All heavy atoms as TSV, in Angstrom:
chain	resi	resn	atom	element	x	y	z
A	1	MET	N	N	76.121	-22.691	184.416
A	1	MET	CA	C	76.547	-22.902	185.754
A	1	MET	C	C	77.818	-22.068	185.917
A	1	MET	O	O	78.697	-21.986	185.117
A	1	MET	CB	C	76.954	-24.340	186.068
A	1	MET	CG	C	77.434	-24.501	187.381
A	1	MET	SD	S	77.884	-26.299	187.871
A	1	MET	CE	C	76.853	-27.212	187.007
A	2	GLY	N	N	77.818	-21.250	186.995
A	2	GLY	CA	C	78.976	-20.297	187.238
A	2	GLY	C	C	80.173	-20.982	187.915
A	2	GLY	O	O	80.013	-22.124	188.301
A	3	TYR	N	N	81.212	-20.330	187.797
A	3	TYR	CA	C	82.423	-20.863	188.376
A	3	TYR	C	C	82.286	-21.236	189.718
A	3	TYR	O	O	82.903	-22.255	190.212
A	3	TYR	CB	C	83.624	-19.749	187.980
A	3	TYR	CG	C	84.886	-20.241	188.555
A	3	TYR	CD1	C	85.633	-21.274	187.938
A	3	TYR	CD2	C	85.340	-19.649	189.804
A	3	TYR	CE1	C	86.867	-21.471	188.572
A	3	TYR	CE2	C	86.575	-19.967	190.302
A	3	TYR	CZ	C	87.342	-20.966	189.678
A	3	TYR	OH	O	88.456	-21.330	190.253
A	4	ILE	N	N	81.710	-20.281	190.599
A	4	ILE	CA	C	81.595	-20.508	191.992
A	4	ILE	C	C	80.831	-21.813	192.316
A	4	ILE	O	O	81.230	-22.565	193.102
A	4	ILE	CB	C	81.048	-19.246	192.731
A	4	ILE	CG1	C	82.007	-18.071	192.674
A	4	ILE	CG2	C	80.833	-19.650	194.238
A	4	ILE	CD1	C	81.538	-16.842	193.102
A	5	GLN	N	N	79.735	-22.044	191.695
A	5	GLN	CA	C	78.979	-23.146	191.849
A	5	GLN	C	C	79.678	-24.346	191.474
A	5	GLN	O	O	79.662	-25.480	192.171
A	5	GLN	CB	C	77.523	-23.011	191.067
A	5	GLN	CG	C	76.585	-24.128	191.179
A	5	GLN	CD	C	76.033	-24.358	192.479
A	5	GLN	OE1	O	75.936	-23.213	193.244
A	5	GLN	NE2	N	75.606	-25.433	192.884
A	6	GLU	N	N	80.419	-24.331	190.418
A	6	GLU	CA	C	81.079	-25.479	189.944
A	6	GLU	C	C	82.283	-25.925	190.873
A	6	GLU	O	O	82.452	-27.008	191.224
A	6	GLU	CB	C	81.695	-25.149	188.490
A	6	GLU	CG	C	82.327	-26.536	187.914
A	6	GLU	CD	C	82.871	-26.202	186.492
A	6	GLU	OE1	O	82.147	-25.345	185.804
A	6	GLU	OE2	O	83.931	-26.713	186.069
A	7	ALA	N	N	82.844	-24.808	191.475
A	7	ALA	CA	C	83.967	-25.014	192.439
A	7	ALA	C	C	83.402	-25.667	193.708
A	7	ALA	O	O	83.930	-26.634	194.292
A	7	ALA	CB	C	84.587	-23.747	192.757
A	8	ARG	N	N	82.107	-25.264	194.152
A	8	ARG	CA	C	81.478	-25.802	195.307
A	8	ARG	C	C	81.211	-27.312	195.027
A	8	ARG	O	O	81.491	-28.192	195.907
A	8	ARG	CB	C	80.188	-25.021	195.724
A	8	ARG	CG	C	80.510	-23.698	196.296
A	8	ARG	CD	C	79.168	-22.983	196.623
A	8	ARG	NE	N	79.471	-21.766	197.306
A	8	ARG	CZ	C	78.785	-20.689	197.167
A	8	ARG	NH1	N	77.608	-20.748	196.541
A	8	ARG	NH2	N	79.027	-19.481	197.652
A	9	GLU	N	N	80.665	-27.567	193.861
A	9	GLU	CA	C	80.252	-28.970	193.556
A	9	GLU	C	C	81.496	-29.770	193.548
A	9	GLU	O	O	81.531	-31.076	193.987
A	9	GLU	CB	C	79.536	-29.044	192.291
A	9	GLU	CG	C	78.127	-28.614	192.387
A	9	GLU	CD	C	77.349	-28.590	191.048
A	9	GLU	OE1	O	77.878	-29.242	190.132
A	9	GLU	OE2	O	76.213	-28.075	191.014
A	10	ASN	N	N	82.566	-29.426	192.924
A	10	ASN	CA	C	83.882	-30.142	193.015
A	10	ASN	C	C	84.402	-30.348	194.300
A	10	ASN	O	O	84.888	-31.499	194.727
A	10	ASN	CB	C	84.798	-29.485	192.089
A	10	ASN	CG	C	84.555	-29.553	190.575
A	10	ASN	OD1	O	83.849	-30.481	190.240
A	10	ASN	ND2	N	85.192	-28.659	189.802
A	11	HIS	N	N	84.230	-29.475	195.179
A	11	HIS	CA	C	84.594	-29.483	196.533
A	11	HIS	C	C	83.792	-30.567	197.325
A	11	HIS	O	O	84.417	-31.444	198.044
A	11	HIS	CB	C	84.499	-28.086	197.258
A	11	HIS	CG	C	85.056	-28.184	198.790
A	11	HIS	ND1	N	86.302	-28.392	199.135
A	11	HIS	CD2	C	84.229	-28.195	199.896
A	11	HIS	CE1	C	86.346	-28.371	200.489
A	11	HIS	NE2	N	85.217	-28.209	200.962
A	12	VAL	N	N	82.572	-30.581	197.117
A	12	VAL	CA	C	81.691	-31.675	197.703
A	12	VAL	C	C	82.087	-32.947	197.209
A	12	VAL	O	O	82.209	-33.940	197.897
A	12	VAL	CB	C	80.124	-31.306	197.370
A	12	VAL	CG1	C	79.323	-32.465	197.847
A	12	VAL	CG2	C	79.801	-30.003	198.125
A	13	LYS	N	N	82.301	-33.206	195.936
A	13	LYS	CA	C	82.614	-34.403	195.399
A	13	LYS	C	C	83.984	-34.938	195.997
A	13	LYS	O	O	84.114	-36.153	196.237
A	13	LYS	CB	C	82.885	-34.286	193.858
A	13	LYS	CG	C	81.506	-34.129	193.096
A	13	LYS	CD	C	81.755	-33.974	191.550
A	13	LYS	CE	C	80.470	-33.742	190.798
A	13	LYS	NZ	N	80.784	-33.487	189.380
A	14	LYS	N	N	84.934	-33.926	196.247
A	14	LYS	CA	C	86.163	-34.375	196.716
A	14	LYS	C	C	86.065	-34.908	198.210
A	14	LYS	O	O	86.672	-35.894	198.631
A	14	LYS	CB	C	87.182	-33.310	196.634
A	14	LYS	CG	C	87.705	-33.043	195.235
A	14	LYS	CD	C	88.709	-31.974	195.194
A	14	LYS	CE	C	89.229	-31.769	193.828
A	14	LYS	NZ	N	90.319	-30.733	193.785
A	15	LYS	N	N	85.203	-34.238	198.917
A	15	LYS	CA	C	84.808	-34.614	200.308
A	15	LYS	C	C	84.199	-36.002	200.403
A	15	LYS	O	O	84.531	-36.777	201.266
A	15	LYS	CB	C	83.965	-33.584	200.981
A	15	LYS	CG	C	84.679	-32.161	201.281
A	15	LYS	CD	C	85.700	-32.432	202.370
A	15	LYS	CE	C	86.306	-31.075	202.811
A	15	LYS	NZ	N	87.294	-31.276	203.668
A	16	VAL	N	N	83.275	-36.241	199.547
A	16	VAL	CA	C	82.604	-37.478	199.390
A	16	VAL	C	C	83.643	-38.520	199.076
A	16	VAL	O	O	83.610	-39.667	199.767
A	16	VAL	CB	C	81.471	-37.406	198.410
A	16	VAL	CG1	C	80.843	-38.850	198.131
A	16	VAL	CG2	C	80.295	-36.594	198.980
A	17	GLU	N	N	84.416	-38.293	198.023
A	17	GLU	CA	C	85.501	-39.233	197.626
A	17	GLU	C	C	86.517	-39.556	198.715
A	17	GLU	O	O	86.777	-40.693	199.076
A	17	GLU	CB	C	86.390	-38.697	196.442
A	17	GLU	CG	C	87.395	-39.571	195.875
A	17	GLU	CD	C	88.001	-38.975	194.595
A	17	GLU	OE1	O	87.380	-38.345	193.978
A	17	GLU	OE2	O	89.148	-39.337	194.507
A	18	GLU	N	N	86.852	-38.499	199.537
A	18	GLU	CA	C	87.731	-38.725	200.704
A	18	GLU	C	C	87.063	-39.568	201.779
A	18	GLU	O	O	87.767	-40.499	202.262
A	18	GLU	CB	C	88.225	-37.377	201.171
A	18	GLU	CG	C	89.180	-36.618	200.471
A	18	GLU	CD	C	89.402	-35.248	200.975
A	18	GLU	OE1	O	88.988	-34.858	202.077
A	18	GLU	OE2	O	90.001	-34.385	200.242
A	19	ALA	N	N	85.872	-39.341	201.972
A	19	ALA	CA	C	85.183	-40.140	203.033
A	19	ALA	C	C	85.075	-41.641	202.563
A	19	ALA	O	O	85.176	-42.582	203.412
A	19	ALA	CB	C	83.812	-39.507	203.246
A	20	LEU	N	N	84.665	-41.867	201.322
A	20	LEU	CA	C	84.513	-43.221	200.853
A	20	LEU	C	C	85.951	-43.961	200.827
A	20	LEU	O	O	85.980	-45.119	201.306
A	20	LEU	CB	C	84.023	-43.100	199.323
A	20	LEU	CG	C	83.829	-44.410	198.707
A	20	LEU	CD1	C	82.898	-45.365	199.405
A	20	LEU	CD2	C	83.465	-44.263	197.237
A	21	ARG	N	N	86.903	-43.189	200.483
A	21	ARG	CA	C	88.257	-43.751	200.552
A	21	ARG	C	C	88.718	-44.155	201.885
A	21	ARG	O	O	89.331	-45.277	202.133
A	21	ARG	CB	C	89.287	-42.770	199.875
A	21	ARG	CG	C	90.620	-43.368	199.627
A	21	ARG	CD	C	91.550	-42.433	198.973
A	21	ARG	NE	N	90.882	-42.219	197.683
A	21	ARG	CZ	C	91.561	-41.685	196.562
A	21	ARG	NH1	N	92.726	-41.367	196.758
A	21	ARG	NH2	N	90.890	-41.438	195.557
A	22	SER	N	N	88.424	-43.342	202.852
A	22	SER	CA	C	88.662	-43.556	204.222
A	22	SER	C	C	87.862	-44.810	204.713
A	22	SER	O	O	88.514	-45.672	205.378
A	22	SER	CB	C	88.385	-42.432	205.105
A	22	SER	OG	O	88.466	-42.665	206.481
A	23	LYS	N	N	86.600	-44.986	204.387
A	23	LYS	CA	C	85.905	-46.158	204.871
A	23	LYS	C	C	86.473	-47.396	204.178
A	23	LYS	O	O	86.425	-48.317	204.707
A	23	LYS	CB	C	84.432	-45.975	204.519
A	23	LYS	CG	C	83.692	-45.009	205.419
A	23	LYS	CD	C	82.245	-44.827	205.050
A	23	LYS	CE	C	81.527	-43.874	206.009
A	23	LYS	NZ	N	80.083	-43.865	205.870
A	24	MET	N	N	86.767	-47.342	202.847
A	24	MET	CA	C	87.324	-48.473	202.130
A	24	MET	C	C	88.606	-48.962	202.837
A	24	MET	O	O	88.837	-50.077	202.982
A	24	MET	CB	C	87.472	-48.165	200.655
A	24	MET	CG	C	86.196	-47.999	199.988
A	24	MET	SD	S	86.405	-47.480	198.248
A	24	MET	CE	C	87.432	-48.762	197.492
A	25	LYS	N	N	89.484	-47.892	203.251
A	25	LYS	CA	C	90.676	-48.270	203.872
A	25	LYS	C	C	90.510	-49.048	205.198
A	25	LYS	O	O	91.152	-50.023	205.507
A	25	LYS	CB	C	91.464	-46.950	203.929
A	25	LYS	CG	C	92.897	-47.140	204.633
A	25	LYS	CD	C	93.613	-45.829	204.796
A	25	LYS	CE	C	94.943	-46.015	205.498
A	25	LYS	NZ	N	95.650	-44.811	205.638
A	26	GLN	N	N	89.609	-48.420	206.069
A	26	GLN	CA	C	89.273	-49.117	207.310
A	26	GLN	C	C	88.810	-50.509	206.949
A	26	GLN	O	O	89.258	-51.365	207.865
A	26	GLN	CB	C	88.240	-48.144	208.063
A	26	GLN	CG	C	88.721	-46.993	208.570
A	26	GLN	CD	C	87.587	-45.995	209.183
A	26	GLN	OE1	O	86.414	-46.496	209.141
A	26	GLN	NE2	N	88.007	-44.965	209.734
A	27	LYS	N	N	87.964	-50.710	206.151
A	27	LYS	CA	C	87.334	-51.986	205.783
A	27	LYS	C	C	88.448	-52.933	205.344
A	27	LYS	O	O	88.601	-54.080	205.838
A	27	LYS	CB	C	86.179	-51.975	204.845
A	27	LYS	CG	C	85.556	-53.330	204.571
A	27	LYS	CD	C	84.522	-53.106	203.454
A	27	LYS	CE	C	83.922	-54.498	203.212
A	27	LYS	NZ	N	82.875	-54.416	202.137
A	28	ALA	N	N	89.337	-52.596	204.535
A	28	ALA	CA	C	90.429	-53.421	204.008
A	28	ALA	C	C	91.388	-53.716	205.112
A	28	ALA	O	O	91.846	-54.894	205.210
A	28	ALA	CB	C	91.170	-52.666	202.837
A	29	LEU	N	N	91.844	-52.744	205.964
A	29	LEU	CA	C	92.678	-53.095	207.020
A	29	LEU	C	C	91.975	-53.991	208.095
A	29	LEU	O	O	92.699	-54.958	208.588
A	29	LEU	CB	C	93.085	-51.757	207.732
A	29	LEU	CG	C	94.124	-50.943	206.936
A	29	LEU	CD1	C	94.311	-49.625	207.628
A	29	LEU	CD2	C	95.380	-51.610	206.684
A	30	LYS	N	N	90.881	-53.874	208.273
A	30	LYS	CA	C	90.017	-54.790	209.228
A	30	LYS	C	C	90.129	-56.268	208.555
A	30	LYS	O	O	90.287	-57.279	209.295
A	30	LYS	CB	C	88.602	-54.485	209.551
A	30	LYS	CG	C	87.928	-55.189	210.417
A	30	LYS	CD	C	86.567	-54.602	210.801
A	30	LYS	CE	C	85.809	-55.414	211.774
A	30	LYS	NZ	N	84.380	-54.917	212.133
A	31	GLN	N	N	89.721	-56.412	207.356
A	31	GLN	CA	C	89.677	-57.597	206.690
A	31	GLN	C	C	91.089	-58.376	206.529
A	31	GLN	O	O	91.234	-59.521	206.538
A	31	GLN	CB	C	89.086	-57.612	205.306
A	31	GLN	CG	C	87.636	-57.399	205.331
A	31	GLN	CD	C	86.975	-57.231	204.135
A	31	GLN	OE1	O	87.657	-57.011	202.973
A	31	GLN	NE2	N	85.591	-57.458	203.904
A	32	CYS	N	N	92.155	-57.457	206.582
A	32	CYS	CA	C	93.625	-58.006	206.344
A	32	CYS	C	C	94.340	-57.937	207.534
A	32	CYS	O	O	95.560	-57.811	207.510
A	32	CYS	CB	C	94.186	-57.202	205.111
A	32	CYS	SG	S	93.334	-57.381	203.552
A	33	GLU	N	N	93.740	-57.749	208.714
A	33	GLU	CA	C	94.458	-57.620	209.965
A	33	GLU	C	C	95.382	-58.761	210.201
A	33	GLU	O	O	96.507	-58.482	210.626
A	33	GLU	CB	C	93.470	-57.501	211.183
A	33	GLU	CG	C	93.999	-57.278	212.400
A	33	GLU	CD	C	93.009	-57.113	213.494
A	33	GLU	OE1	O	91.704	-57.249	213.289
A	33	GLU	OE2	O	93.419	-56.727	214.590
A	34	GLU	N	N	95.079	-60.067	209.874
A	34	GLU	CA	C	95.973	-61.173	210.166
A	34	GLU	C	C	97.129	-60.879	209.244
A	34	GLU	O	O	98.282	-61.167	209.804
A	34	GLU	CB	C	95.295	-62.433	209.709
A	34	GLU	CG	C	96.146	-63.667	209.891
A	34	GLU	CD	C	95.351	-64.884	209.511
A	34	GLU	OE1	O	94.211	-64.967	209.380
A	34	GLU	OE2	O	96.090	-65.965	209.203
A	35	HIS	N	N	97.135	-60.561	208.008
A	35	HIS	CA	C	98.344	-60.382	207.128
A	35	HIS	C	C	99.144	-59.200	207.629
A	35	HIS	O	O	100.335	-59.287	207.574
A	35	HIS	CB	C	97.847	-60.127	205.677
A	35	HIS	CG	C	97.096	-61.374	205.089
A	35	HIS	ND1	N	97.811	-62.511	204.762
A	35	HIS	CD2	C	95.870	-61.567	204.738
A	35	HIS	CE1	C	97.045	-63.328	204.304
A	35	HIS	NE2	N	95.774	-62.881	204.307
A	36	ALA	N	N	98.447	-58.161	208.107
A	36	ALA	CA	C	99.200	-56.965	208.613
A	36	ALA	C	C	99.905	-57.226	209.896
A	36	ALA	O	O	101.083	-56.842	210.007
A	36	ALA	CB	C	98.192	-55.862	208.783
A	37	THR	N	N	99.353	-58.114	210.797
A	37	THR	CA	C	100.068	-58.457	211.942
A	37	THR	C	C	101.286	-59.402	211.543
A	37	THR	O	O	102.368	-59.239	212.196
A	37	THR	CB	C	99.160	-59.321	212.848
A	37	THR	OG1	O	97.939	-58.614	213.177
A	37	THR	CG2	C	99.839	-59.825	214.204
A	38	LYS	N	N	101.173	-60.212	210.645
A	38	LYS	CA	C	102.278	-61.151	210.217
A	38	LYS	C	C	103.421	-60.240	209.670
A	38	LYS	O	O	104.467	-60.479	210.077
A	38	LYS	CB	C	101.841	-62.107	209.213
A	38	LYS	CG	C	101.029	-63.287	209.767
A	38	LYS	CD	C	100.764	-64.379	208.655
A	38	LYS	CE	C	99.863	-65.394	209.199
A	38	LYS	NZ	N	99.317	-66.300	208.202
A	39	TYR	N	N	103.070	-59.345	208.934
A	39	TYR	CA	C	104.056	-58.348	208.212
A	39	TYR	C	C	104.693	-57.597	209.387
A	39	TYR	O	O	105.958	-57.478	209.333
A	39	TYR	CB	C	103.469	-57.571	207.171
A	39	TYR	CG	C	104.474	-56.554	206.505
A	39	TYR	CD1	C	105.416	-57.199	205.659
A	39	TYR	CD2	C	104.380	-55.172	206.886
A	39	TYR	CE1	C	106.391	-56.237	205.122
A	39	TYR	CE2	C	105.392	-54.347	206.236
A	39	TYR	CZ	C	106.345	-54.889	205.352
A	39	TYR	OH	O	107.274	-54.018	204.869
A	40	ALA	N	N	103.930	-57.076	210.280
A	40	ALA	CA	C	104.481	-56.236	211.371
A	40	ALA	C	C	105.388	-57.167	212.304
A	40	ALA	O	O	106.555	-56.543	212.631
A	40	ALA	CB	C	103.288	-55.648	212.169
A	41	GLN	N	N	105.057	-58.391	212.500
A	41	GLN	CA	C	106.016	-59.143	213.349
A	41	GLN	C	C	107.294	-59.474	212.564
A	41	GLN	O	O	108.351	-59.428	213.322
A	41	GLN	CB	C	105.314	-60.503	213.595
A	41	GLN	CG	C	104.088	-60.339	214.634
A	41	GLN	CD	C	103.372	-61.675	214.826
A	41	GLN	OE1	O	103.414	-62.577	214.058
A	41	GLN	NE2	N	102.535	-61.674	215.868
A	42	CYS	N	N	107.162	-59.660	211.379
A	42	CYS	CA	C	108.413	-59.940	210.472
A	42	CYS	C	C	109.359	-58.669	210.458
A	42	CYS	O	O	110.497	-58.787	210.541
A	42	CYS	CB	C	108.015	-60.328	209.122
A	42	CYS	SG	S	109.554	-60.685	207.989
A	43	ALA	N	N	108.666	-57.556	210.369
A	43	ALA	CA	C	109.484	-56.237	210.216
A	43	ALA	C	C	109.987	-55.738	211.532
A	43	ALA	O	O	110.899	-54.950	211.524
A	43	ALA	CB	C	108.538	-55.152	209.594
A	44	THR	N	N	109.467	-56.203	212.577
A	44	THR	CA	C	109.899	-55.781	213.952
A	44	THR	C	C	111.445	-56.051	214.105
A	44	THR	O	O	111.933	-57.171	213.947
A	44	THR	CB	C	109.196	-56.437	215.121
A	44	THR	OG1	O	107.817	-56.130	214.959
A	44	THR	CG2	C	109.619	-56.067	216.513
A	45	GLY	N	N	112.259	-54.950	214.443
A	45	GLY	CA	C	113.558	-55.100	214.721
A	45	GLY	C	C	114.470	-55.074	213.461
A	45	GLY	O	O	115.684	-55.180	213.533
A	46	ARG	N	N	113.933	-54.881	212.270
A	46	ARG	CA	C	114.635	-54.917	211.010
A	46	ARG	C	C	114.646	-53.371	210.532
A	46	ARG	O	O	113.763	-52.637	210.813
A	46	ARG	CB	C	114.069	-55.803	210.072
A	46	ARG	CG	C	113.987	-57.278	210.388
A	46	ARG	CD	C	113.364	-58.042	209.202
A	46	ARG	NE	N	112.930	-59.309	209.788
A	46	ARG	CZ	C	113.717	-60.408	209.810
A	46	ARG	NH1	N	114.960	-60.293	209.455
A	46	ARG	NH2	N	113.332	-61.499	210.188
A	47	THR	N	N	115.620	-53.134	209.661
A	47	THR	CA	C	115.623	-51.909	208.983
A	47	THR	C	C	115.640	-52.240	207.518
A	47	THR	O	O	114.452	-52.396	206.885
A	47	THR	CB	C	116.730	-50.995	209.358
A	47	THR	OG1	O	118.084	-51.896	209.258
A	47	THR	CG2	C	116.758	-50.644	210.803
A	48	MET	N	N	116.746	-52.175	206.798
A	48	MET	CA	C	116.908	-52.459	205.452
A	48	MET	C	C	116.556	-53.878	204.958
A	48	MET	O	O	115.954	-54.142	203.982
A	48	MET	CB	C	118.241	-52.168	204.835
A	48	MET	CG	C	118.596	-50.689	204.964
A	48	MET	SD	S	117.575	-49.695	203.969
A	48	MET	CE	C	118.154	-50.145	202.460
A	49	SER	N	N	116.786	-54.846	205.903
A	49	SER	CA	C	116.532	-56.306	205.492
A	49	SER	C	C	115.052	-56.594	205.423
A	49	SER	O	O	114.711	-57.637	204.969
A	49	SER	CB	C	117.300	-57.200	206.604
A	49	SER	OG	O	116.694	-57.030	207.788
A	50	VAL	N	N	114.236	-55.677	206.040
A	50	VAL	CA	C	112.801	-56.037	205.875
A	50	VAL	C	C	112.297	-56.138	204.429
A	50	VAL	O	O	111.403	-57.022	204.161
A	50	VAL	CB	C	111.885	-54.893	206.611
A	50	VAL	CG1	C	111.892	-53.558	205.702
A	50	VAL	CG2	C	110.510	-55.348	206.799
A	51	VAL	N	N	113.062	-55.563	203.567
A	51	VAL	CA	C	112.723	-55.650	202.034
A	51	VAL	C	C	112.687	-57.037	201.540
A	51	VAL	O	O	111.850	-57.594	200.903
A	51	VAL	CB	C	113.527	-54.677	201.202
A	51	VAL	CG1	C	113.206	-54.959	199.707
A	51	VAL	CG2	C	113.403	-53.263	201.602
A	52	TRP	N	N	113.758	-57.812	201.947
A	52	TRP	CA	C	113.957	-59.185	201.309
A	52	TRP	C	C	113.504	-60.155	202.371
A	52	TRP	O	O	113.046	-61.247	202.049
A	52	TRP	CB	C	115.264	-59.432	200.880
A	52	TRP	CG	C	116.416	-59.232	201.844
A	52	TRP	CD1	C	116.881	-60.064	202.687
A	52	TRP	CD2	C	117.238	-58.093	201.954
A	52	TRP	NE1	N	117.936	-59.543	203.411
A	52	TRP	CE2	C	118.167	-58.314	202.995
A	52	TRP	CE3	C	117.208	-56.785	201.467
A	52	TRP	CZ2	C	119.067	-57.396	203.426
A	52	TRP	CZ3	C	118.144	-55.835	201.842
A	52	TRP	CH2	C	119.021	-56.147	202.873
A	53	GLN	N	N	113.546	-59.870	203.755
A	53	GLN	CA	C	113.241	-60.837	204.698
A	53	GLN	C	C	111.700	-61.043	204.824
A	53	GLN	O	O	111.187	-62.096	205.118
A	53	GLN	CB	C	113.831	-60.448	206.008
A	53	GLN	CG	C	115.318	-60.607	206.123
A	53	GLN	CD	C	115.778	-62.107	206.100
A	53	GLN	OE1	O	115.169	-62.928	206.593
A	53	GLN	NE2	N	116.954	-62.274	205.515
A	54	CYS	N	N	110.925	-60.007	204.483
A	54	CYS	CA	C	109.416	-60.021	204.733
A	54	CYS	C	C	108.733	-59.942	203.334
A	54	CYS	O	O	107.623	-59.451	203.308
A	54	CYS	CB	C	109.091	-58.831	205.553
A	54	CYS	SG	S	109.885	-58.907	207.248
A	55	ARG	N	N	109.409	-60.265	202.277
A	55	ARG	CA	C	108.913	-60.028	200.962
A	55	ARG	C	C	107.554	-60.839	200.883
A	55	ARG	O	O	106.508	-60.413	200.329
A	55	ARG	CB	C	109.756	-60.552	199.877
A	55	ARG	CG	C	109.346	-60.347	198.474
A	55	ARG	CD	C	110.386	-60.674	197.573
A	55	ARG	NE	N	111.320	-59.481	197.583
A	55	ARG	CZ	C	112.607	-59.550	197.296
A	55	ARG	NH1	N	113.093	-60.721	197.150
A	55	ARG	NH2	N	113.358	-58.532	197.301
A	56	LYS	N	N	107.532	-62.123	201.365
A	56	LYS	CA	C	106.287	-62.956	201.252
A	56	LYS	C	C	105.178	-62.342	202.016
A	56	LYS	O	O	104.014	-62.323	201.474
A	56	LYS	CB	C	106.732	-64.383	201.924
A	56	LYS	CG	C	105.548	-65.324	201.771
A	56	LYS	CD	C	105.833	-66.690	202.566
A	56	LYS	CE	C	104.610	-67.483	202.670
A	56	LYS	NZ	N	104.662	-68.493	203.701
A	57	GLN	N	N	105.439	-61.828	203.248
A	57	GLN	CA	C	104.315	-61.264	204.013
A	57	GLN	C	C	103.933	-60.010	203.406
A	57	GLN	O	O	102.626	-59.705	203.374
A	57	GLN	CB	C	104.870	-61.001	205.456
A	57	GLN	CG	C	105.174	-62.175	206.347
A	57	GLN	CD	C	106.573	-62.868	206.086
A	57	GLN	OE1	O	107.226	-62.424	205.153
A	57	GLN	NE2	N	106.933	-63.668	206.932
A	58	ALA	N	N	104.645	-59.218	202.869
A	58	ALA	CA	C	104.310	-57.950	202.153
A	58	ALA	C	C	103.452	-58.328	200.885
A	58	ALA	O	O	102.507	-57.639	200.695
A	58	ALA	CB	C	105.498	-57.293	201.773
A	59	LYS	N	N	103.866	-59.350	200.239
A	59	LYS	CA	C	102.965	-59.665	199.009
A	59	LYS	C	C	101.740	-60.127	199.428
A	59	LYS	O	O	100.686	-59.816	198.769
A	59	LYS	CB	C	103.725	-60.795	198.250
A	59	LYS	CG	C	103.020	-61.235	196.918
A	59	LYS	CD	C	103.852	-62.252	196.199
A	59	LYS	CE	C	103.090	-62.567	194.988
A	59	LYS	NZ	N	103.739	-63.679	194.277
A	60	GLU	N	N	101.599	-61.053	200.471
A	60	GLU	CA	C	100.293	-61.491	200.886
A	60	GLU	C	C	99.322	-60.341	201.442
A	60	GLU	O	O	98.163	-60.233	201.145
A	60	GLU	CB	C	100.530	-62.478	201.985
A	60	GLU	CG	C	101.091	-63.771	201.619
A	60	GLU	CD	C	101.355	-64.755	202.790
A	60	GLU	OE1	O	101.310	-64.283	203.895
A	60	GLU	OE2	O	101.856	-65.905	202.441
A	61	LEU	N	N	99.960	-59.402	202.098
A	61	LEU	CA	C	99.188	-58.226	202.578
A	61	LEU	C	C	98.730	-57.415	201.505
A	61	LEU	O	O	97.521	-56.996	201.384
A	61	LEU	CB	C	100.132	-57.340	203.587
A	61	LEU	CG	C	99.473	-56.052	204.064
A	61	LEU	CD1	C	98.200	-56.314	204.875
A	61	LEU	CD2	C	100.442	-55.212	204.926
A	62	ASN	N	N	99.564	-57.071	200.476
A	62	ASN	CA	C	99.166	-56.266	199.319
A	62	ASN	C	C	98.140	-56.939	198.554
A	62	ASN	O	O	97.036	-56.262	198.085
A	62	ASN	CB	C	100.365	-56.078	198.446
A	62	ASN	CG	C	101.178	-54.816	199.014
A	62	ASN	OD1	O	100.665	-53.863	199.639
A	62	ASN	ND2	N	102.543	-54.921	198.755
A	63	GLU	N	N	98.173	-58.290	198.327
A	63	GLU	CA	C	97.092	-59.061	197.569
A	63	GLU	C	C	95.826	-58.877	198.317
A	63	GLU	O	O	94.726	-58.670	197.722
A	63	GLU	CB	C	97.495	-60.469	197.499
A	63	GLU	CG	C	98.708	-60.705	196.490
A	63	GLU	CD	C	99.091	-62.184	196.395
A	63	GLU	OE1	O	98.722	-62.977	197.172
A	63	GLU	OE2	O	99.905	-62.374	195.490
A	64	CYS	N	N	95.820	-59.103	199.620
A	64	CYS	CA	C	94.576	-58.894	200.430
A	64	CYS	C	C	94.044	-57.577	200.435
A	64	CYS	O	O	92.814	-57.331	200.211
A	64	CYS	CB	C	95.016	-59.305	201.910
A	64	CYS	SG	S	93.462	-59.232	202.996
A	65	LEU	N	N	94.867	-56.528	200.463
A	65	LEU	CA	C	94.384	-55.127	200.435
A	65	LEU	C	C	93.776	-54.759	199.029
A	65	LEU	O	O	92.948	-54.003	198.959
A	65	LEU	CB	C	95.507	-54.129	200.813
A	65	LEU	CG	C	95.941	-54.163	202.246
A	65	LEU	CD1	C	97.155	-53.192	202.412
A	65	LEU	CD2	C	94.855	-53.662	203.197
A	66	HIS	N	N	94.324	-55.380	198.063
A	66	HIS	CA	C	93.897	-55.050	196.611
A	66	HIS	C	C	92.599	-55.714	196.344
A	66	HIS	O	O	91.843	-55.338	195.418
A	66	HIS	CB	C	94.925	-55.420	195.536
A	66	HIS	CG	C	96.078	-54.455	195.427
A	66	HIS	ND1	N	95.949	-53.202	195.101
A	66	HIS	CD2	C	97.283	-54.640	195.884
A	66	HIS	CE1	C	97.128	-52.584	195.206
A	66	HIS	NE2	N	97.942	-53.394	195.715
A	67	GLN	N	N	92.112	-56.752	197.180
A	67	GLN	CA	C	90.698	-57.231	196.907
A	67	GLN	C	C	89.774	-56.249	197.432
A	67	GLN	O	O	88.700	-56.170	197.104
A	67	GLN	CB	C	90.741	-58.600	197.803
A	67	GLN	CG	C	91.612	-59.634	197.211
A	67	GLN	CD	C	91.495	-60.907	198.078
A	67	GLN	OE1	O	90.686	-61.013	198.996
A	67	GLN	NE2	N	92.335	-61.916	197.755
């Protein structure tokens, strides 16, 4: 297999991987919409304090997204 052919195959694999990752992200965000909303509500109007004030909501959202 030549270098050009291999480069084309790698490019196609990357495009497929990107598309799959995008679909997985959309599905995860849809399934975790409730957690994302709670986190967004907690974070509204905060700057640095969001780190400790919304820790619980962030943890719940991350756990949901990792499923």
